N, CA, C and O atoms as CSV, one atom per row, in Angstrom:
chain,resi,resn,atom,element,x,y,z
A,1,UNK,N,N,-284.198,35.543,20.105
A,1,UNK,CA,C,-283.223,35.400,21.165
A,1,UNK,C,C,-281.818,35.432,20.578
A,1,UNK,O,O,-281.563,34.862,19.517
A,2,UNK,N,N,-280.927,36.092,21.267
A,2,UNK,CA,C,-279.528,36.135,20.845
A,2,UNK,C,C,-278.842,34.825,21.194
A,2,UNK,O,O,-279.130,34.227,22.231
A,3,UNK,N,N,-277.942,34.379,20.337
A,3,UNK,CA,C,-277.196,33.180,20.684
A,3,UNK,C,C,-276.182,33.529,21.765
A,3,UNK,O,O,-275.748,34.676,21.878
A,4,UNK,N,N,-275.815,32.547,22.544
A,4,UNK,CA,C,-274.850,32.786,23.609
A,4,UNK,C,C,-273.497,33.210,23.055
A,4,UNK,O,O,-272.770,33.962,23.703
A,5,UNK,N,N,-273.157,32.738,21.871
A,5,UNK,CA,C,-271.886,33.133,21.256
A,5,UNK,C,C,-271.901,34.615,20.882
A,5,UNK,O,O,-270.865,35.278,20.935
A,6,UNK,N,N,-273.058,35.133,20.507
A,6,UNK,CA,C,-273.174,36.547,20.157
A,6,UNK,C,C,-273.273,37.437,21.384
A,6,UNK,O,O,-272.850,38.592,21.353
A,7,UNK,N,N,-273.820,36.911,22.448
A,7,UNK,CA,C,-274.085,37.699,23.646
A,7,UNK,C,C,-272.809,38.189,24.325
A,7,UNK,O,O,-272.730,39.349,24.730
A,8,UNK,N,N,-271.819,37.324,24.453
A,8,UNK,CA,C,-270.585,37.675,25.159
A,8,UNK,C,C,-269.893,38.892,24.566
A,8,UNK,O,O,-269.611,39.829,25.314
A,9,UNK,N,N,-269.600,38.940,23.264
A,9,UNK,CA,C,-268.920,40.129,22.730
A,9,UNK,C,C,-269.778,41.398,22.786
A,9,UNK,O,O,-269.241,42.498,22.912
A,10,UNK,N,N,-271.092,41.256,22.694
A,10,UNK,CA,C,-271.975,42.423,22.795
A,10,UNK,C,C,-271.869,43.032,24.186
A,10,UNK,O,O,-271.723,44.245,24.332
A,11,UNK,N,N,-271.943,42.180,25.209
A,11,UNK,CA,C,-271.864,42.653,26.597
A,11,UNK,C,C,-270.485,43.270,26.860
A,11,UNK,O,O,-270.394,44.363,27.420
A,12,UNK,N,N,-269.429,42.587,26.463
A,12,UNK,CA,C,-268.075,43.091,26.730
A,12,UNK,C,C,-267.837,44.427,26.037
A,12,UNK,O,O,-267.219,45.316,26.622
A,13,UNK,N,N,-268.307,44.587,24.824
A,13,UNK,CA,C,-268.125,45.847,24.092
A,13,UNK,C,C,-268.925,46.979,24.728
A,13,UNK,O,O,-268.521,48.139,24.649
A,14,UNK,N,N,-270.038,46.660,25.347
A,14,UNK,CA,C,-270.889,47.684,25.953
A,14,UNK,C,C,-270.208,48.375,27.132
A,14,UNK,O,O,-270.606,49.476,27.511
A,15,UNK,N,N,-269.193,47.750,27.714
A,15,UNK,CA,C,-268.532,48.324,28.873
A,15,UNK,C,C,-267.243,49.068,28.533
A,15,UNK,O,O,-266.604,49.621,29.429
A,16,UNK,N,N,-266.852,49.094,27.281
A,16,UNK,CA,C,-265.637,49.820,26.906
A,16,UNK,C,C,-265.750,51.285,27.309
A,16,UNK,O,O,-266.834,51.842,27.139
A,17,UNK,N,N,-264.744,51.943,27.818
A,17,UNK,CA,C,-263.340,51.542,27.877
A,17,UNK,C,C,-262.980,50.717,29.107
A,17,UNK,O,O,-261.813,50.365,29.280
A,18,UNK,N,N,-263.954,50.396,29.973
A,18,UNK,CA,C,-263.658,49.504,31.090
A,18,UNK,C,C,-263.397,48.111,30.544
A,18,UNK,O,O,-263.872,47.758,29.465
A,19,UNK,N,N,-262.645,47.327,31.289
A,19,UNK,CA,C,-262.436,45.942,30.895
A,19,UNK,C,C,-263.557,45.113,31.501
A,19,UNK,O,O,-263.860,45.220,32.689
A,20,UNK,N,N,-264.154,44.300,30.674
A,20,UNK,CA,C,-265.255,43.446,31.099
A,20,UNK,C,C,-264.952,42.029,30.636
A,20,UNK,O,O,-264.596,41.800,29.481
A,21,UNK,N,N,-265.100,41.082,31.555
A,21,UNK,CA,C,-264.986,39.672,31.205
A,21,UNK,C,C,-266.355,39.042,31.420
A,21,UNK,O,O,-266.926,39.111,32.508
A,22,UNK,N,N,-266.859,38.438,30.382
A,22,UNK,CA,C,-268.183,37.833,30.413
A,22,UNK,C,C,-268.014,36.336,30.146
A,22,UNK,O,O,-267.454,35.936,29.125
A,23,UNK,N,N,-268.504,35.524,31.071
A,23,UNK,CA,C,-268.384,34.071,30.947
A,23,UNK,C,C,-269.778,33.470,30.993
A,23,UNK,O,O,-270.572,33.764,31.887
A,24,UNK,N,N,-270.059,32.626,30.016
A,24,UNK,CA,C,-271.350,31.938,29.987
A,24,UNK,C,C,-271.091,30.465,30.284
A,24,UNK,O,O,-270.362,29.785,29.563
A,25,UNK,N,N,-271.708,29.993,31.364
A,25,UNK,CA,C,-271.537,28.615,31.815
A,25,UNK,C,C,-272.355,27.661,30.941
A,25,UNK,O,O,-273.275,28.089,30.244
A,26,UNK,N,N,-272.018,26.376,30.979
A,26,UNK,CA,C,-272.775,25.397,30.195
A,26,UNK,C,C,-274.276,25.384,30.503
A,26,UNK,O,O,-275.082,25.030,29.642
A,27,UNK,N,N,-274.652,25.770,31.734
A,27,UNK,CA,C,-276.078,25.787,32.076
A,27,UNK,C,C,-276.794,27.037,31.566
A,27,UNK,O,O,-277.994,27.199,31.783
A,28,UNK,N,N,-276.055,27.925,30.886
A,28,UNK,CA,C,-276.654,29.127,30.321
A,28,UNK,C,C,-276.581,30.339,31.224
A,28,UNK,O,O,-276.954,31.435,30.806
A,29,UNK,N,N,-276.109,30.174,32.455
A,29,UNK,CA,C,-275.973,31.341,33.335
A,29,UNK,C,C,-274.714,32.118,32.953
A,29,UNK,O,O,-273.751,31.556,32.431
A,30,UNK,N,N,-274.745,33.411,33.223
A,30,UNK,CA,C,-273.641,34.277,32.821
A,30,UNK,C,C,-273.073,34.989,34.048
A,30,UNK,O,O,-273.797,35.334,34.982
A,31,UNK,N,N,-271.752,35.198,34.016
A,31,UNK,CA,C,-271.059,35.987,35.027
A,31,UNK,C,C,-270.373,37.139,34.311
A,31,UNK,O,O,-269.693,36.944,33.304
A,32,UNK,N,N,-270.560,38.343,34.843
A,32,UNK,CA,C,-269.912,39.543,34.295
A,32,UNK,C,C,-268.962,40.072,35.360
A,32,UNK,O,O,-269.355,40.281,36.508
A,33,UNK,N,N,-267.706,40.287,34.969
A,33,UNK,CA,C,-266.715,40.896,35.844
A,33,UNK,C,C,-266.290,42.216,35.220
A,33,UNK,O,O,-265.975,42.282,34.031
A,34,UNK,N,N,-266.283,43.275,36.042
A,34,UNK,CA,C,-265.867,44.596,35.591
A,34,UNK,C,C,-264.589,44.958,36.332
A,34,UNK,O,O,-264.484,44.773,37.545
A,35,UNK,N,N,-263.613,45.482,35.579
A,35,UNK,CA,C,-262.320,45.843,36.143
A,35,UNK,C,C,-262.084,47.340,35.987
A,35,UNK,O,O,-262.490,47.940,34.992
A,36,UNK,N,N,-261.427,47.937,36.975
A,36,UNK,CA,C,-261.088,49.355,36.931
A,36,UNK,C,C,-260.169,49.612,35.739
A,36,UNK,O,O,-259.160,48.924,35.585
A,37,UNK,N,N,-260.499,50.592,34.891
A,37,UNK,CA,C,-259.685,50.840,33.697
A,37,UNK,C,C,-258.288,51.369,34.016
A,37,UNK,O,O,-257.375,51.226,33.202
A,38,UNK,N,N,-258.112,51.972,35.177
A,38,UNK,CA,C,-256.808,52.539,35.542
A,38,UNK,C,C,-255.922,51.527,36.247
A,38,UNK,O,O,-254.756,51.355,35.892
A,39,UNK,N,N,-256.483,50.858,37.250
A,39,UNK,CA,C,-255.679,49.958,38.085
A,39,UNK,C,C,-255.766,48.498,37.664
A,39,UNK,O,O,-254.881,47.706,37.989
A,40,UNK,N,N,-256.811,48.137,36.953
A,40,UNK,CA,C,-257.014,46.748,36.580
A,40,UNK,C,C,-257.642,45.910,37.685
A,40,UNK,O,O,-257.880,44.714,37.517
A,41,UNK,N,N,-257.909,46.558,38.825
A,41,UNK,CA,C,-258.516,45.843,39.946
A,41,UNK,C,C,-259.980,45.523,39.640
A,41,UNK,O,O,-260.677,46.288,38.973
A,42,UNK,N,N,-260.415,44.393,40.136
A,42,UNK,CA,C,-261.805,44.008,39.943
A,42,UNK,C,C,-262.708,44.935,40.756
A,42,UNK,O,O,-262.499,45.127,41.954
A,43,UNK,N,N,-263.709,45.505,40.095
A,43,UNK,CA,C,-264.635,46.415,40.758
A,43,UNK,C,C,-265.954,45.749,41.110
A,43,UNK,O,O,-266.561,46.063,42.134
A,44,UNK,N,N,-266.393,44.841,40.269
A,44,UNK,CA,C,-267.708,44.246,40.489
A,44,UNK,C,C,-267.797,42.920,39.746
A,44,UNK,O,O,-267.305,42.784,38.626
A,45,UNK,N,N,-268.432,41.953,40.386
A,45,UNK,CA,C,-268.760,40.688,39.738
A,45,UNK,C,C,-270.242,40.435,39.937
A,45,UNK,O,O,-270.752,40.502,41.056
A,46,UNK,N,N,-270.925,40.145,38.850
A,46,UNK,CA,C,-272.339,39.787,38.898
A,46,UNK,C,C,-272.436,38.372,38.338
A,46,UNK,O,O,-272.089,38.120,37.184
A,47,UNK,N,N,-272.913,37.457,39.175
A,47,UNK,CA,C,-272.971,36.047,38.781
A,47,UNK,C,C,-274.415,35.570,38.659
A,47,UNK,O,O,-275.354,36.232,39.102
A,48,UNK,N,N,-274.556,34.423,38.055
A,48,UNK,CA,C,-275.849,33.730,37.928
A,48,UNK,C,C,-276.898,34.540,37.184
A,48,UNK,O,O,-278.071,34.526,37.556
A,49,UNK,N,N,-276.488,35.244,36.139
A,49,UNK,CA,C,-277.423,35.996,35.302
A,49,UNK,C,C,-278.104,35.012,34.355
A,49,UNK,O,O,-277.436,34.235,33.673
A,50,UNK,N,N,-279.416,35.049,34.317
A,50,UNK,CA,C,-280.191,34.158,33.455
A,50,UNK,C,C,-280.181,34.689,32.021
A,50,UNK,O,O,-280.846,35.681,31.721
A,51,UNK,N,N,-279.441,34.042,31.153
A,51,UNK,CA,C,-279.345,34.516,29.767
A,51,UNK,C,C,-280.629,34.295,28.974
A,51,UNK,O,O,-280.828,34.929,27.938
A,52,UNK,N,N,-281.501,33.410,29.442
A,52,UNK,CA,C,-282.765,33.197,28.721
A,52,UNK,C,C,-283.665,34.420,28.828
A,52,UNK,O,O,-284.598,34.576,28.040
A,53,UNK,N,N,-283.390,35.296,29.807
A,53,UNK,CA,C,-284.178,36.526,29.957
A,53,UNK,C,C,-283.695,37.631,29.024
A,53,UNK,O,O,-284.345,38.669,28.905
A,54,UNK,N,N,-282.563,37.416,28.365
A,54,UNK,CA,C,-281.988,38.425,27.466
A,54,UNK,C,C,-282.439,38.131,26.040
A,54,UNK,O,O,-281.667,37.642,25.215
A,55,UNK,N,N,-283.695,38.437,25.773
A,55,UNK,CA,C,-284.314,38.088,24.492
A,55,UNK,C,C,-284.110,39.184,23.449
A,55,UNK,O,O,-283.800,38.896,22.293
A,56,UNK,N,N,-284.284,40.433,23.856
A,56,UNK,CA,C,-284.197,41.547,22.913
A,56,UNK,C,C,-283.006,42.437,23.255
A,56,UNK,O,O,-282.395,42.300,24.315
A,57,UNK,N,N,-282.695,43.333,22.357
A,57,UNK,CA,C,-281.615,44.287,22.611
A,57,UNK,C,C,-281.964,45.166,23.808
A,57,UNK,O,O,-281.074,45.595,24.542
A,58,UNK,N,N,-283.233,45.433,24.008
A,58,UNK,CA,C,-283.648,46.216,25.191
A,58,UNK,C,C,-283.325,45.484,26.484
A,58,UNK,O,O,-282.931,46.108,27.470
A,59,UNK,N,N,-283.487,44.176,26.489
A,59,UNK,CA,C,-283.140,43.377,27.663
A,59,UNK,C,C,-281.645,43.492,27.963
A,59,UNK,O,O,-281.240,43.642,29.115
A,60,UNK,N,N,-280.839,43.420,26.914
A,60,UNK,CA,C,-279.385,43.506,27.072
A,60,UNK,C,C,-278.993,44.899,27.559
A,60,UNK,O,O,-278.174,45.031,28.468
A,61,UNK,N,N,-279.573,45.934,26.961
A,61,UNK,CA,C,-279.280,47.306,27.369
A,61,UNK,C,C,-279.677,47.530,28.825
A,61,UNK,O,O,-278.939,48.172,29.572
A,62,UNK,N,N,-280.811,47.019,29.231
A,62,UNK,CA,C,-281.252,47.170,30.616
A,62,UNK,C,C,-280.262,46.507,31.578
A,62,UNK,O,O,-279.955,47.067,32.630
A,63,UNK,N,N,-279.767,45.333,31.229
A,63,UNK,CA,C,-278.776,44.647,32.053
A,63,UNK,C,C,-277.490,45.462,32.141
A,63,UNK,O,O,-276.950,45.663,33.229
A,64,UNK,N,N,-277.005,45.929,31.000
A,64,UNK,CA,C,-275.764,46.714,30.968
A,64,UNK,C,C,-275.910,47.983,31.803
A,64,UNK,O,O,-275.013,48.320,32.576
A,65,UNK,N,N,-277.014,48.680,31.658
A,65,UNK,CA,C,-277.225,49.905,32.435
A,65,UNK,C,C,-277.292,49.618,33.932
A,65,UNK,O,O,-276.781,50.398,34.736
A,66,UNK,N,N,-277.909,48.524,34.304
A,66,UNK,CA,C,-277.995,48.163,35.719
A,66,UNK,C,C,-276.605,47.862,36.287
A,66,UNK,O,O,-276.274,48.297,37.390
A,67,UNK,N,N,-275.806,47.127,35.540
A,67,UNK,CA,C,-274.454,46.797,36.012
A,67,UNK,C,C,-273.593,48.064,36.064
A,67,UNK,O,O,-272.832,48.249,37.014
A,68,UNK,N,N,-273.702,48.934,35.063
A,68,UNK,CA,C,-272.941,50.196,35.084
A,68,UNK,C,C,-273.337,51.054,36.280
A,68,UNK,O,O,-272.486,51.688,36.904
A,69,UNK,N,N,-274.618,51.074,36.595
A,69,UNK,CA,C,-275.087,51.836,37.759
A,69,UNK,C,C,-274.478,51.266,39.034
A,69,UNK,O,O,-274.037,52.016,39.905
A,70,UNK,N,N,-274.454,49.951,39.143
A,70,UNK,CA,C,-273.866,49.317,40.316
A,70,UNK,C,C,-272.372,49.625,40.439
A,70,UNK,O,O,-271.867,49.829,41.543
A,71,UNK,N,N,-271.672,49.657,39.312
A,71,UNK,CA,C,-270.249,50.007,39.330
A,71,UNK,C,C,-270.067,51.440,39.828
A,71,UNK,O,O,-269.210,51.705,40.671
A,72,UNK,N,N,-270.866,52.350,39.311
A,72,UNK,CA,C,-270.743,53.758,39.712
A,72,UNK,C,C,-271.069,53.946,41.194
A,72,UNK,O,O,-270.441,54.766,41.863
A,73,UNK,N,N,-272.034,53.204,41.707
A,73,UNK,CA,C,-272.402,53.315,43.118
A,73,UNK,C,C,-271.297,52.801,44.041
A,73,UNK,O,O,-271.203,53.227,45.192
A,74,UNK,N,N,-270.474,51.902,43.549
A,74,UNK,CA,C,-269.395,51.334,44.359
A,74,UNK,C,C,-268.121,52.167,44.318
A,74,UNK,O,O,-267.244,51.998,45.165
A,75,UNK,N,N,-268.010,53.058,43.347
A,75,UNK,CA,C,-266.793,53.871,43.238
A,75,UNK,C,C,-266.820,55.006,44.251
A,75,UNK,O,O,-267.868,55.605,44.496
A,76,UNK,N,N,-265.663,55.298,44.839
A,76,UNK,CA,C,-265.619,56.431,45.773
A,76,UNK,C,C,-265.816,57.748,45.043
A,76,UNK,O,O,-265.466,57.874,43.869
A,77,UNK,N,N,-266.374,58.722,45.735
A,77,UNK,CA,C,-266.644,60.032,45.140
A,77,UNK,C,C,-265.370,60.672,44.616
A,77,UNK,O,O,-265.411,61.372,43.604
A,78,UNK,N,N,-264.238,60.453,45.275
A,78,UNK,CA,C,-262.977,61.059,44.835
A,78,UNK,C,C,-262.590,60.568,43.444
A,78,UNK,O,O,-262.046,61.339,42.653
A,79,UNK,N,N,-262.860,59.300,43.128
A,79,UNK,CA,C,-262.560,58.770,41.803
A,79,UNK,C,C,-263.426,59.455,40.754
A,79,UNK,O,O,-262.939,59.817,39.683
A,80,UNK,N,N,-264.696,59.634,41.057
A,80,UNK,CA,C,-265.614,60.249,40.100
A,80,UNK,C,C,-265.232,61.693,39.831
A,80,UNK,O,O,-265.279,62.136,38.683
A,81,UNK,N,N,-264.857,62.437,40.862
A,81,UNK,CA,C,-264.476,63.839,40.674
A,81,UNK,C,C,-263.159,63.964,39.934
A,81,UNK,O,O,-262.977,64.904,39.159
A,82,UNK,N,N,-262.235,63.038,40.154
A,82,UNK,CA,C,-260.944,63.129,39.484
A,82,UNK,C,C,-261.078,62.896,37.980
A,82,UNK,O,O,-260.210,63.308,37.210
A,83,UNK,N,N,-262.138,62.251,37.567
A,83,UNK,CA,C,-262.373,62.001,36.141
A,83,UNK,C,C,-263.262,63.076,35.516
A,83,UNK,O,O,-263.648,62.967,34.352
A,84,UNK,N,N,-263.589,64.124,36.299
A,84,UNK,CA,C,-264.388,65.215,35.761
A,84,UNK,C,C,-265.867,64.916,35.713
A,84,UNK,O,O,-266.609,65.559,34.970
A,85,UNK,N,N,-266.307,63.944,36.499
A,85,UNK,CA,C,-267.725,63.590,36.508
A,85,UNK,C,C,-268.380,64.148,37.758
A,85,UNK,O,O,-267.728,64.363,38.780
A,86,UNK,N,N,-269.655,64.375,37.659
A,86,UNK,CA,C,-270.449,64.829,38.803
A,86,UNK,C,C,-270.984,63.612,39.536
A,86,UNK,O,O,-271.275,62.593,38.911
A,87,UNK,N,N,-271.115,63.703,40.845
A,87,UNK,CA,C,-271.708,62.612,41.630
A,87,UNK,C,C,-273.198,62.798,41.682
A,87,UNK,O,O,-273.900,61.991,42.292
């Protein structure tokens, strides 16, 4: 299992170049906030993540991919096209 001190920087780095704030509460639950890289506006907050379920690097990668997917689903199509991405 990853220590909670190690988990925060791993999660935050996984979202670069987006800004990500990861907070781990004393009870072990985690909140991830994702901010728009251009405007700085908050795009998504995921709260009450059970950190005890993040045992392996695969668990962490699965969480990161799920949150990234949720961010992409919330972005308007015009934003995605302006960045040269396909919807």
